[in-house]
C-alpha positions, -999 to +999 in steps of 0.1 A: -104-042-026-087-051-058-078-087-065-043-078-076-035-066-040-046-101-027-025-119-055+005-098-047+001-104-010+001-141-015+031-138-037+049-118-010+041-146+015+053-173-008+086-154-014+093-142+021+081-171+040+071-201+019+045-215-004+035-237+026+029-208+047+007-191+021-013-224+018-017-226+055-031-191+059-054-195+029-067-228+043-071-213+079-090-182+066-118-205+053-127-180+026-159-185+006-137-188-026-111-208-011-085-182-016-086-184-053-080-147-060-079-132-095-060-100-102-092-084-119-116-094-092-127-074-063-129-088-027-139-075+008-109-058+025-117-078+056-102-107+038-068-092+036-071-082+073-080-119+081-049-131+060-026-107+077-038-117+111-033-153+102+002-146+089+010-126+121+000-156+142+019-180+121+051-159+119+049-142+153+054-108+136+032-079+144+005-074+117+015-038+113+050-048+103+037-073+078+014-048+062+042-023+059+065-047+045+038-057+020+035-020+011+071-020+002+068-052-018+037-038-036+056-007-047+083-027-061+057-047-082+041-014-093+075-002-107+076-034-128+038-035-139+033+002-143+067+018-151+051+048-168+036+060-135+072+063-121+090+075-152+069+106-154+086+118-122+122+127-116+120+128-078+101+112-049+083+144-038+069+151-072+058+114-074+041+116-040+023+148-049+009+130-079-009+102-060-045+115-061-042+137-092-025+113-115-019+078-101-052+072-087-068+086-119-048+060-139-057+033-114-095+041-118-090+038-156-078+004-151-102-006-121-134+015-123-148+002-091-116+007-071-122+023-038-089+042-031-078+062-001-075+100-003-042+117-002-043+155+002-013+176+001-011+197+033+022+215+025+050+212+001+085+226-004+115+215-025+127+193+004+094+183+022+058+171+016+031+166+041+004+143+029-029+137+047-041+100+043-078+092+047-095+058+042-124+041+058-103+009+056-075+024+078-047+007+059-022+035+067+006+009+074+001-002+037+004+035+026+035+039+048+051+008+032+044+022-003+060+053+005+090+037+020+092+015-012+090+047-032+119+063-011+139+033-021+129+034-057+139+071-062+172+063-044+175+096-025+176+096+012+143+109+028+129+106+063+093+094+066+073+102+098+037+098+105+012+112+132-025+115+137-041+145+122-072+163+110-080+178+076-113+195+067-127+182+100-119+146+093-094+124+111-066+106+094-028+102+092-003+129+083+027+116+064+058+139+065+086+132+040+117+152+044+148+149+021+178+143+042 
């Protein structure tokens, strides 16, 4: 997993909880590198799962809620770090439709070894998009948080729902986004 995901996670923990909480979970994780993440490095995704679990235990918040909140935080950071990815699109549904065909292409240019989830468009209308999320990491709560952050960024009310689904014989999550 990209190092910038880890550095942003630690930043979110420091901002939302405290630097002491961030230090506590990094110490408790007993990581081989001591939690010294670099934005350009690659780290096993099991490490973020471990950190989230430790944060959940520390804060008594469900891990899925923490991952979703992190997704929202991360989207906000992406708007600052990569504004061109957002300025190309005038609305949320066009932006979401561009995840695999544009955004992930750009991410791979910056991070050639990135292992990204797959988003397939199942259906699309002017007021709705259904996206199929598939990833061996099963970080669908992160994807959901990123989409919630995108809804906030574009500033037009949308309703996001999720359900288990199948696409091309593979299990995954279907995210439905409806304009309200």
